[in-house]
C-alpha positions, 0 to 999 in steps of 0.5 A: 504815176498815181494820183492821190487826192488831198483832203479837199478832194482835189487830185495832187499835181493839179494846181489849177484845180485847187486854184479854181476850187479856192476861187469858187469856194467863197461863191458856192453859198450864194449859187446854192441859194440861187439854185434853189430859188430858180429850180426845185430844192431837191435839184439844187445840188445837181444844178450847182454841180452842173454848173461847176462843171460848166464853169470849169470847162469855160474857165478860160472864157472868164474876162474880169473886165467884163465882171466879177466872178460872182456875176459870172458864176451866177449867171451860169447857175441861173443857166443851168437851173432854167435847162434843169427846170425845162428838162424836169417839166418835160420829164414830169407826170401831169398831176391834176388838182381841182381840175387843173393840170399842172406839171409836177407841181402841187399847190399847197395852202399858204404859199401865197408869197411863192404863188405871187413870185411865180406869177412875175415875169421871169426878168422880176423873178430873176431880179428878186431871186438874185437881189433878195434870195442869193444876197447879191447887190445890184452890181452883181445882179446887174452882171448876171441879168446883163444889164445896168444897175439902173434897170435892176433897181427899176425891175426891183421897184416894178416886182415889189409893186406887182408883188404888193398887188398880188398879196393884196398889201396896203401901202 
């Protein structure tokens, strides 16, 4: 039997793949935004693709009683982005700028916010990335981070306070 693809690129005769694609489609923009925030933007599409492959393979493990599809998918994206970033840092050549060694990272003037965000603890950065850049609500951010919504609110508050100090903002 010859397998042909429909207009969406889903092989004919694979209704499960079509259902999965429809299930994932509304979450793709948030997945891409989160991937771009956590890892270099040039790697965003690779990270989302890796996350989709992992989600497809692990789809039987999704439990709607434990969280929403958005939370589950974004947690996979966050994990894939961390893995990709770690691999990239290990493989990238070291660059020297002003006597400082930076792994594949070039510091440019005018990126105060990005530099300040980079100085936040990983948990605060993830909360900021999910809530402000990926556009997730507190509940979904809590799902991805594996904590209570109150913890997310506290983490966001702490991150904002730290950013005020780092950016020299007045209250």
